[in-house]
N, C-alpha and C positions, 0 to 999 in steps of 0.2 A: 253980531251972530254968536259969534264966540264969548264973549260976555255974559249972555243970557247964560250960555252952557255950561260955564266957570263955577254960575250960583246954582244953577237949577240941581245939576250931578250931587253934586257934595250936599245939597236940602233933601233931596230922595235916598242917599247913602246913610244919613243920618237918620231921617225918619223909617229904614227899615231896619236899623239897628234898633231903636225904641221900642219898634212893634215886635220886635224878637224877645228883649227882654220882658218886656210888660207882658207876654205870652206865659212867660215864667213866675209871675210874680201876680199873685192874686192882692190885686193896690186897695181894693174895697177892703178885704180883711184888714191889711196893715193900717189904712188909717183908722180905721173903725180902734185897732187896740195902740194907735199911737193915740190916740183924743182920750179913752179910756184910760192914758195914765202908762202903761202896760207897755216898759222898753221891750220892742221884737226886732231886730236887725234885719232890714229889709233883703240880707244875703241868706239868712236865714233861711226864712221862708223860700227861696231860690235851692237851698239846700233840701228842704223836705220837700217840694215838688220832686228834685232830679233820687230821692230816694223814696218815692212814689209816697208818701204819705198826706194826708188830706189834709194839708195847715189847718182848715175849720175846724177838726177833731182834737188840734190842740190847740190852737190860739182861744177859742171862745169860752173852753173850761179856764184856760191861764187867765182872761178877764175877770171871771167868775170869783177866782178864789183869790187873784189880787186884790177886786173891792173887796172880798170878805176882810184880808187883813190878813191870809194866809204866805205861807215862804213855799212855794213854789215854783220851782222853774220849768220852761220850756221843756230841756233837756231831759227831765224826769218824765214827762207827761208823755215826751214821746217813743221813749225807753219801753213807757209802759203800755204804751199803745202800739208798738213792734214785738212786744213780748204777748200780745194776744188779752190784753185787758183792756176793761172799760172805761175810757179815761172820767169820763162825764160822770159816770156811780162814783168813783174813787175820790171824785172833787167835791162834790154832793155831800159826801159820806163826810170826808173833812171838816168841813163846811160845819156841816148838821154836828158833829162830836167838839168842833170847837166852840159853839155856842152853847151845848150842851156841858160844857168845861169836861170833858173827858180828853185823857190825855192817848191821841191816836197820831201816829206819826204818821208821813207820806208811804215811806218803805212797810209799815203792816199793813196800812191800808193795802196798799200795792198788793201784797204777799197773799193777803185772805180774798181780794179778789180773781188774783191768777189760780187761786186754789180753787177757783170755782163757786164761792160762795159770794151772796147778795152783801156786800160791805155797810150799804147804806141798811140794808134793811135791820145787820145787827147792831148798826148806831141806833137805830131807830127802836128796837127792843133793848138796850144798852141803856137808855134814858130811864125807863121805867123799874130797870134795877139797880141802877147806881154806880155801874161798874160794865165793863168790854168784855165779854165772856169769850177770848179769844181762843179759850180751848175745846170749847163747844163746838167754834164756828169752824177752824180750820183739823179738827180731826176725823169730822164725818164722814 
């Protein structure tokens, strides 16, 4: 009888600990990131959860950027999101600028986005002009 309790009680404690850990970690999102080749630490997802950042708003654009060959990391995207920016729009603009051979850094795209302009529309316009009209986009 005591042997059964000696086995069941530690098993229940372990299951409770694993359950609490999995409530903080979006495991499906982590698996999709790892399978896409994006290196995301599972504890960084826990940190996002503790900072009240929706991890899917960071990880999905990060996967998209990594697949397009962009050099963007999760910390940049998270800081832009916490600043009030639209991360998905900035990543789409970076990808479009990269494909159009325009020189647009993440910092410049984030600044345009935080200025209240649609950076993706600016990149689409610049495809026709051949350059990125940053003064027009920021000074409006």
